[in-house]
C-alpha positions in Angstrom: -70.0 92.6 191.6 -72.4 89.7 191.2 -75.2 92.0 190.4 -73.2 93.7 187.6 -72.3 90.3 186.1 -75.9 89.1 186.3 -77.1 92.4 184.6 -74.5 92.0 181.8 -75.6 88.4 181.2 -79.2 89.4 181.2 -78.5 92.2 178.7 -76.6 89.7 176.4 -79.2 87.0 176.6 -81.2 88.0 173.6 -78.3 89.3 171.4 -76.2 86.3 172.3 -79.0 83.9 171.5 -79.6 85.7 168.2 -75.9 85.5 167.3 -75.8 81.8 168.2 -78.9 81.0 166.2 -77.5 83.0 163.2 -74.2 81.1 163.4 -75.9 77.7 163.5 -78.3 78.6 160.6 -75.4 79.9 158.5 -73.2 76.8 159.1 -76.1 74.4 158.4 -77.0 76.3 155.2 -73.4 76.3 154.1 -73.0 72.6 154.7 -76.2 71.8 152.8 -75.1 74.0 149.9 -71.7 72.4 150.0 -73.1 68.9 149.9 -75.5 69.7 147.0 -72.7 71.3 145.0 -70.4 68.4 145.5 -73.1 66.0 144.4 -73.9 67.7 141.2 -70.4 68.6 140.1 -67.6 66.4 138.8 -64.5 66.0 141.0 -62.2 67.5 138.4 -64.5 70.4 137.4 -63.2 73.9 138.0 -65.8 75.0 140.5 -65.4 71.7 142.4 -61.6 72.3 142.6 -62.2 75.8 144.1 -64.8 74.5 146.4 -62.7 71.6 147.7 -59.7 73.8 148.3 -61.5 76.7 150.0 -64.5 75.0 151.6 -63.4 75.1 155.2 -62.0 78.7 154.9 -65.2 79.9 153.2 -67.4 78.3 155.9 -65.5 80.0 158.7 -65.6 83.3 156.7 -69.4 83.0 156.2 -70.0 82.4 159.9 -67.8 85.3 161.0 -69.4 87.6 158.4 -72.9 86.8 159.8 -71.5 87.2 163.4 -70.2 90.7 162.6 -73.6 91.6 161.1 -75.4 90.5 164.2 -73.0 92.3 166.5 -73.4 95.5 164.5 -77.2 95.4 165.1 -76.8 94.8 168.9 -77.8 97.6 171.3 -74.9 100.0 172.0 -75.2 99.8 175.8 -74.2 96.2 176.0 -71.1 95.6 178.1 -67.9 94.5 176.2 -69.7 95.1 172.9 -66.8 97.1 171.4 -64.2 94.5 172.4 -66.3 91.7 170.9 -66.9 93.7 167.7 -63.2 94.3 167.4 -62.3 90.7 168.0 -64.9 89.5 165.5 -63.6 92.0 162.9 -60.1 90.8 163.5 -61.2 87.1 163.0 -63.1 88.1 159.9 -60.0 89.7 158.3 -57.9 86.7 159.1 -60.5 84.3 157.7 -60.8 86.4 154.6 -57.0 86.2 154.2 -57.2 82.4 154.7 -60.0 82.1 152.0 -58.0 84.2 149.5 -54.9 82.1 150.0 -56.9 78.9 149.5 -58.6 80.3 146.4 -55.3 81.4 145.0 -53.8 78.0 145.5 -56.9 76.5 143.8 -56.2 78.7 140.8 -52.7 77.1 140.5 -54.2 73.6 140.7 -56.7 74.5 138.0 -54.0 75.8 135.7 -51.9 72.6 136.2 -54.9 70.3 135.7 -55.9 72.2 132.5 -52.4 71.7 131.1 -51.6 68.0 131.6 -48.3 66.4 130.5 -49.6 64.7 127.4 -47.4 63.0 124.9 -45.2 65.4 123.0 -46.5 68.3 125.2 -44.6 67.5 128.4 -42.2 70.4 128.0 -45.0 73.0 127.8 -46.9 71.4 130.7 -43.8 71.5 133.0 -43.1 75.1 132.0 -46.7 76.1 132.9 -46.6 74.2 136.2 -43.3 75.8 137.2 -44.4 79.3 136.4 -47.8 78.8 138.1 -46.5 77.3 141.3 -44.0 80.1 141.7 -46.5 82.9 140.9 -49.1 81.4 143.2 -46.7 81.2 146.1 -45.6 84.8 145.5 -49.2 85.9 145.4 -50.0 84.0 148.6 -47.1 85.8 150.4 -48.5 89.2 149.2 -52.1 88.2 150.4 -50.8 87.2 153.8 -48.8 90.4 154.2 -51.9 92.5 153.2 -54.1 90.5 155.5 -51.8 90.9 158.5 -51.5 94.6 157.8 -55.3 94.9 157.7 -55.6 93.0 161.0 -53.0 95.2 162.7 -54.7 98.3 161.4 -57.7 97.4 163.5 -55.7 98.3 166.6 -55.8 102.0 167.5 -52.1 102.0 168.6 -50.9 100.9 165.2 -52.9 103.6 163.4 -51.5 106.3 165.7 -47.9 105.3 165.0 -48.5 105.3 161.3 -47.3 108.9 160.9 -44.0 108.3 162.7 -43.4 105.1 160.6 -43.9 107.1 157.4 -41.5 109.7 158.6 -38.7 107.2 159.3 -39.5 105.1 156.2 -36.3 106.2 154.4 -33.9 105.0 157.0 -36.0 102.0 157.8 -36.2 101.1 154.1 -32.4 101.1 153.9 -31.9 99.0 157.0 -34.6 96.6 155.9 -33.1 96.4 152.4 -29.7 95.3 153.8 -31.3 92.9 156.3 -33.6 91.3 153.7 -31.0 91.3 150.9 -30.8 87.5 150.7 -34.5 87.1 150.7 -35.0 89.8 148.1 -32.2 88.4 146.0 -33.8 84.9 146.0 -37.2 86.4 145.1 -35.7 88.3 142.2 -33.8 85.3 141.1 -37.0 83.3 141.2 -38.7 85.8 138.9 -35.7 85.6 136.5 -35.9 81.8 136.6 -39.7 81.9 135.9 -39.2 84.2 132.9 -36.1 82.5 131.4 -36.9 78.9 132.3 -33.4 77.4 132.8 -35.1 74.5 134.4 -38.6 73.2 135.1 -40.3 70.9 137.6 -39.2 67.2 136.9 -36.1 68.3 134.9 -33.0 66.2 135.4 -30.1 68.4 136.7 -26.5 67.7 137.6 -25.8 70.0 140.5 -22.6 69.9 142.5 -21.7 66.4 141.4 -25.2 65.1 142.2 -27.7 63.6 139.7 -31.1 64.9 140.8 -34.7 65.9 139.7 -36.4 69.2 140.3 -39.1 68.3 142.8 -40.4 71.7 144.0 -39.8 75.3 143.3 -40.7 77.7 146.1 -40.4 81.5 146.3 -36.8 81.4 147.7 -35.4 77.9 147.1 -35.6 74.7 145.0 -36.0 71.2 146.3 -33.9 68.7 144.4 -34.6 64.9 144.7 -31.3 63.1 144.4 -31.2 59.7 142.8 -30.8 58.0 146.2 -33.9 59.8 147.5 -32.0 62.5 149.4 -33.3 66.0 149.1 -31.0 69.0 148.3 -32.3 72.5 149.3 -30.7 75.0 147.0 -31.4 78.8 147.1 -32.7 80.3 143.9 -29.8 82.8 143.8 -27.4 79.9 143.5 -28.8 78.9 140.1 -28.3 82.5 138.8 -24.7 82.7 140.0 -23.4 79.2 139.3 -23.3 76.9 136.3 -25.3 73.6 136.4 -26.2 70.9 133.9 -29.8 70.4 132.7 -30.1 67.0 131.1 -33.7 67.5 129.9 -33.7 71.1 128.9 -35.2 70.5 125.4 -35.3 66.7 125.3 -34.8 63.8 127.7 -32.5 61.9 125.2 -29.0 61.4 126.5 -25.7 59.9 125.2 -23.4 58.1 127.6 -20.0 56.4 127.3 -18.2 53.4 128.6 -14.4 53.6 128.6 -12.5 50.3 128.5 -8.7 50.0 128.8 -7.1 46.9 127.1 -3.8 45.7 126.0 -2.3 46.8 122.7 -2.7 43.3 121.3 -6.5 43.3 121.8 -8.3 43.3 118.5 -11.0 46.0 118.3 -13.5 44.3 115.8 -14.7 41.6 118.3 -15.4 44.3 120.9 -17.4 46.3 118.3 -19.4 43.2 117.5 -20.0 42.4 121.1 -21.0 46.0 121.8 -23.6 45.9 119.0 -25.0 42.6 120.3 -25.4 44.0 123.8 -27.2 47.0 122.5 -29.6 45.0 120.3 -30.5 42.7 123.2 -31.2 45.6 125.6 -34.6 47.3 125.9 -32.9 50.4 127.4 -31.2 51.4 124.1 -33.2 53.8 121.9 -31.5 52.6 118.7 -30.1 56.1 117.8 -26.4 56.1 118.7 -23.8 53.2 118.5 -20.2 54.2 118.2 -16.9 52.5 119.0 -13.7 54.5 118.9 -10.1 54.2 120.2 -9.9 57.6 121.9 -6.6 57.4 123.7 -3.4 55.4 124.2 -0.4 55.5 126.4 2.7 53.4 127.1 0.6 50.6 128.7 -2.9 50.4 127.3 -5.4 51.4 124.6 -8.5 53.3 125.7 -11.7 52.4 123.8 -14.8 54.5 124.0 -18.3 52.9 123.5 -20.9 55.6 122.9 -24.6 54.8 123.2 -27.9 56.7 123.7 -31.1 56.2 125.7 -34.4 58.0 126.0 -33.9 59.4 129.5 -31.3 59.7 132.2 -32.5 56.7 134.3 -32.3 54.3 131.3 -29.0 55.8 130.2 -27.5 55.0 133.6 -28.8 51.4 133.6 -27.7 50.9 130.0 -24.2 52.2 130.7 -23.8 49.8 133.7 -25.1 46.8 131.8 -22.9 47.4 128.7 -19.8 47.9 130.9 -20.5 44.6 132.7 -21.1 42.8 129.4 -17.9 44.1 127.8 -15.7 43.2 130.8 -17.3 39.7 131.0 -16.6 39.3 127.2 -13.0 40.2 127.5 -12.5 38.0 130.6 -14.1 35.0 128.9 -12.6 35.3 125.4 -9.5 37.5 125.6 -8.1 37.3 129.2 -4.5 37.5 127.9 -5.3 41.0 126.6 -6.3 42.6 129.9 -4.1 45.5 130.9 -0.7 44.3 132.0 2.6 45.9 133.1 5.6 45.2 130.9 9.2 45.1 132.2 12.5 44.0 130.9 15.2 42.4 133.0 18.8 43.3 132.1 22.1 42.2 133.6 23.8 44.8 135.7 27.6 44.6 134.8 28.5 46.5 138.0 26.7 44.0 140.2 28.6 41.1 138.4 32.0 42.7 139.1 31.1 43.2 142.8 30.5 39.5 143.1 
C-alpha cells in the first residue's frame, strides 16, 4: 500500500511541479497585465469597466485553462489522471460561466453609464436602464442554465440518460409547464413590461394605497421603495393584471389639492388671497397652477378646494401639508367664528307642558 502511494507520488512529481509552476506563472502574468491595464486606462472607460467587473473570474478561468492544458500533456499512465482531468474540466466550465455572467453584467453597466440621466433626458435614460437591467438578468439566467448543463454533461451517467429524457420530454414538459407557470408568467410579464414601459426605474407609483418609487426590476419581481423606507416586493405579473398609478410616466409634475370645510358665513376672497400669499412665499410651488373653488356644500358646511402644483411628488406632498397648515392657522386667527359648527333650534314641546 505504501509502496503504491510512493510510486504514485513519484510519478506525479514532475507533472505536478510543472502544473504548479504553470499556475504560478499564469497568475503572476495575469496580475501584472491587470495592474498595467488599470494604470493606463480611465476608471470610467469601457475596457476598464469590463476588467473591473470580470477580473477575478477571468483570473480563475485563465489559471484553470492552463491547468487543463498541462493535464492534457501529462503521461497517460499516471494514477488518478482521468479523475483530475474531469475535475479540472468541470471547474473550467464553471469558471467560464462565471466569467460570462460577470461580462454580461458589465455590458449592462456600460450601457447605463453611456446613457446618463442628463437634464431633459431623464426619461430616456431611465427607460434604457430598465430595459438593460432586465435583459441582462434574463441573459445571466440563460448563461447559468447553459453552464450547469455543460457541467452536468461531463458526467457519463448524465449523457447515458439523455435518450430516455428526450423520450419523456413531452410529458415532462407538460408537468414542468404547470409547475413553473408562476415563474414563466412573471418572465413573460417582465418582457411585456420591458417592451411597453408602463413604469421605469425611479418612477413614482401609487400601488395598493402606498406611495413608492421603483427601486429595482428583476426577472420575476419589482422592488418598490415606500416613502417610509419600507420595501414592497411585487411580482411582475401583478402589474399586468392590476391597475396602478404612475405619477411620473411622462413628467414628474403633479397637481394636489387641499380641502377645507368652513361655515356658510365664511367669505371666500380672504381665503383666496391667503392661499396666493402662501404659494408665493413657498419654494415648493412651481408657479403653474393656483385655483380656489367651492366644490361642495351640505346642510352644515361649505367645502373649498385649493388646487396647486409642484415639480415632483415629494415637493407636492410637502407643499400640500404646508398650505393646509397655513390655511387652518389663518382661519383660526382671523375668522374663528366661521369654523364648522352644528346648528340646532330649541322649540317648546306643548305635550310636555300639559304633562307638567
